[in-house]
VOGU-3710 file (C-alpha; in Angstrom, 3 decimals, decimal comma):
1> mstkkdfekw> -3,078/5,933/-19,593  -1,343/6,973/-16,273  -1,708/4,531/-13,297  -4,072/7,091/-11,447  -6,351/7,482/-14,601  -6,620/3,969/-14,725  -7,891/3,607/-10,884  -10,272/6,111/-11,742  -11,343/4,763/-14,672  -12,320/1,288/-13,078
11> lsecpvdyyq> -13,502/2,830/-10,106  -16,155/4,497/-12,055  -17,009/1,224/-13,569  -17,065/-0,692/-10,301  -20,361/-2,793/-10,469  -20,891/-2,384/-6,774  -22,954/0,712/-5,639  -20,712/1,956/-3,023  -16,754/1,318/-2,850  -14,172/1,687/-0,643
21> vfgkntymfl> -12,017/4,656/-2,044  -10,384/5,819/1,187  -6,984/6,779/0,450  -6,575/5,004/-2,651  -5,380/7,994/-4,748  -2,762/8,756/-1,763  -1,299/5,069/-1,217  -1,937/3,669/-4,625  0,982/6,231/-5,556  2,987/4,379/-3,028
31> vnrfeetdtd> 2,202/0,931/-4,342  3,116/1,919/-8,070  6,573/3,411/-6,930  7,264/0,171/-5,279  6,396/-1,839/-8,670  8,693/0,777/-10,106  11,242/0,394/-7,733  11,557/-3,277/-7,410  14,190/-3,760/-9,914  15,886/-6,934/-8,763
41> ddtndsdwed> 12,651/-9,238/-9,574  11,574/-10,929/-12,884  8,141/-9,495/-11,972  6,394/-12,087/-14,124  7,959/-15,217/-12,656  5,464/-15,831/-9,256  7,569/-18,906/-8,787  11,019/-17,789/-8,331  11,852/-17,733/-4,981  14,444/-14,988/-4,827
51> rdrfilskgh> 11,576/-12,417/-5,655  10,537/-9,335/-3,301  7,071/-9,893/-1,547  4,819/-6,528/-1,423  1,933/-7,284/1,556  -1,012/-4,775/1,003  -1,758/-4,808/4,983  -4,787/-2,398/4,445  -6,529/-4,722/2,226  -9,551/-2,380/1,557
61> galgyytalm> -7,242/-0,324/-0,934  -6,789/-3,510/-3,243  -8,374/-1,530/-6,441  -5,389/0,676/-6,533  -3,256/-2,400/-5,758  -4,590/-4,031/-8,686  -4,144/-0,939/-10,792  -0,700/-0,809/-10,132  -0,153/-4,501/-11,082  -1,699/-4,112/-14,393
71> aagiiseeil> 0,767/-0,889/-14,896  3,847/-3,276/-14,274  2,681/-5,699/-16,669  1,640/-8,090/-13,879  -1,970/-8,632/-15,090  -3,660/-7,645/-18,095  -6,166/-4,588/-18,714  -8,872/-7,784/-19,233  -8,202/-9,275/-15,577  -8,428/-5,794/-14,357
81> qtfqtngsdl> -12,030/-5,178/-15,796  -13,109/-8,387/-14,341  -13,247/-6,411/-10,673  -15,764/-7,209/-8,210  -17,651/-9,091/-10,959  -18,923/-12,433/-10,028  -16,114/-15,052/-10,311  -13,660/-12,802/-10,329  -10,195/-13,006/-9,050  -9,875/-9,620/-8,071
91> tghpvmnlkl> -12,164/-8,928/-5,281  -12,791/-5,920/-2,704  -10,276/-7,057/-0,564  -6,893/-9,190/-1,970  -7,209/-12,873/-2,074  -3,365/-14,781/-2,526  -3,042/-15,509/-5,785  0,752/-15,789/-6,961  0,240/-15,776/-10,663  -1,611/-12,611/-10,313
101> giessngslg> 1,151/-10,935/-8,532  -1,228/-11,074/-5,119  1,224/-12,421/-2,159  -1,589/-12,349/0,954  -5,207/-12,503/1,359  -5,750/-9,400/3,666  -9,439/-7,976/4,809  -9,059/-7,554/8,837  -6,304/-4,849/9,693  -3,541/-5,093/11,469
111> hglsmgvgla> -2,147/-8,667/10,276  0,044/-7,761/7,313  3,167/-6,596/9,408  3,107/-10,036/11,205  3,069/-11,931/7,982  5,864/-9,716/6,778  7,820/-10,515/9,991  7,431/-14,230/9,130  8,222/-14,028/5,640  11,371/-12,080/6,747
121> laarrktkkh> 12,679/-14,410/9,202  12,216/-17,379/6,898  13,999/-15,417/3,765  17,087/-14,751/6,105  17,207/-18,612/7,427  17,517/-19,474/3,678  20,106/-16,974/3,582  17,889/-15,530/0,713  18,280/-11,742/-0,344  15,255/-10,427/-1,477
131> riyvllgnge> 12,727/-8,023/0,440  9,516/-7,853/2,343  7,408/-4,642/1,691  4,322/-3,989/3,765  2,058/-1,115/3,366  0,214/-0,024/6,267  -2,374/3,098/6,833  -2,127/5,264/9,747  -5,746/4,171/11,483  -4,752/0,505/11,210
141> cnegsvweai> -1,556/1,507/13,427  -3,953/2,005/16,172  -4,360/-2,220/16,489  -2,114/-4,015/19,041  -0,846/-6,570/16,946  0,964/-4,044/14,602  3,042/-2,785/17,539  3,678/-6,497/18,636  5,135/-7,064/15,019  7,017/-3,762/15,081
151> msaayfkldn> 8,766/-4,838/18,664  9,604/-8,597/16,811  11,029/-7,306/13,756  13,482/-4,984/16,016  13,859/-7,891/18,110  15,079/-10,143/15,448  17,057/-7,632/13,516  15,105/-7,757/10,156  16,661/-5,500/7,959  15,241/-7,269/5,159
161> liaivddngf> 11,668/-5,894/6,036  10,490/-2,614/4,582  7,072/-1,324/6,183  5,452/1,731/4,350  2,953/3,697/6,610  0,502/5,828/4,495  -0,210/8,622/6,778  -2,669/10,926/5,592  -4,143/11,654/8,640  -7,715/10,062/8,296
171> qndgnseaim> -9,654/6,513/9,058  -12,936/5,141/8,868  -14,505/6,999/11,513  -12,588/10,264/10,563  -9,782/12,551/11,590  -7,090/9,955/13,144  -5,923/12,353/15,666  -9,528/13,132/17,114  -10,095/8,966/17,298  -6,611/7,730/18,950
181> ecgdfgdkwk> -3,910/10,342/18,707  -0,473/8,991/18,215  1,723/11,396/17,965  4,871/11,470/15,540  5,169/8,211/14,175  8,586/8,307/13,026  9,573/9,035/16,920  7,394/6,108/17,654  9,102/3,581/15,585  12,358/4,891/15,932
191> sfgwnvcsvd> 11,812/4,081/19,889  11,028/0,404/19,361  14,562/0,092/17,213  13,395/0,700/13,759  15,561/2,635/11,262  13,031/5,502/10,333  12,622/7,257/7,103  9,829/10,130/6,816  9,258/11,588/3,301  6,763/13,395/1,535
201> ghnisklyna> 4,569/10,633/0,029  3,794/12,447/-3,228  7,679/13,448/-3,806  9,187/10,877/-6,471  12,753/11,015/-5,818  12,531/11,253/-1,988  10,053/8,354/-1,913  12,309/6,311/-4,243  15,353/7,146/-2,184  13,664/6,192/0,974
211> fvegdvknkp> 13,312/2,399/-0,605  16,826/2,239/-1,753  19,051/4,295/0,286  19,833/4,788/4,125  19,903/1,095/5,136  20,941/0,294/8,704  22,410/-3,254/9,442  20,405/-5,159/11,736  17,510/-2,891/11,679  13,918/-2,800/9,844
221> kvvvaatikg> 13,157/-0,067/7,965  9,936/2,192/8,058  9,134/4,670/5,779  6,598/7,081/7,152  5,206/8,949/4,148  3,090/12,041/4,761  0,308/11,723/1,945  -3,288/13,719/1,299  -5,875/11,869/1,209  -7,564/11,988/-2,423
231> kgvtfmendn> -4,418/13,493/-3,876  -4,980/15,160/-7,011  -8,485/15,246/-7,284  -9,947/18,391/-5,425  -13,513/16,804/-4,289  -11,733/13,915/-2,815  -8,760/15,550/-1,239  -8,766/15,520/2,643  -12,370/14,593/2,302  -13,362/11,227/4,639
241> awhhnrltke> -16,603/11,163/2,429  -14,679/9,049/0,200  -13,799/6,105/2,625  -16,756/4,847/1,144  -18,512/6,561/-1,725  -19,394/6,548/-5,631  -17,694/7,968/-8,551  -20,169/8,953/-10,955  -19,642/9,597/-14,465  -19,807/13,458/-13,940
251> kykqalqelg> -17,580/13,171/-11,214  -15,249/10,542/-13,250  -14,805/13,267/-15,759  -14,086/15,855/-13,448  -11,379/13,614/-11,676  -10,032/12,617/-14,808  -10,001/16,366/-16,092  -8,094/17,407/-13,140  -5,612/14,438/-13,195  -4,781/15,596/-16,578
261> ei> -3,456/18,555/-15,044  -0,678/16,838/-12,831
//
């Protein structure tokens, strides 16, 4: 079963009546590409100090993250089945658990990139070669703390830090441009001193190349991934009602059929 189909399966079986779907069909694609790209890691060894780190700053998207961890062989299907059940380690927002591949706790938005800056600084001071990846939402970038971290990363010349912005045009309260129009993300990050790579977030080869090519010495990199919210499922695409919603059995069957066509 594909990662997207796994995601829809566990979403349909989620014991909570309403769960944050948000842009999970969009950004979980990004997470899965990261898990496949991260070729320098022994992903089963959570104690390996030289492993790359991944921080899900938009922590409400945890289910897509857990599904990608299963696809990468880091957690089992049995563990994924415990999602949102009493006593489970897989909660609605990730809680740091290195044995499960979860590098950080995330709930309140706007803090993941600051953590990434700290990890990148520590890695450089220890002369380590691993990288820090941080996935943010476009709406999350309304937070002032994000821009403080952006400034800091450029100032400290953290070329071991890679940020990914899931730019799907929506956030909790609606269309992002209507809530706080930010202009071109690439131009803004570039003006802060970052190496910017803007790509189609649904194009595997371009996304892969953005992760592994085009590094600039002494500059942190941001991959601005243009995505379609709910990509691949017609009743979810660009519909902000799926920020919080319930996937019924009928909708699950429809989604599974549509995902089988891509």
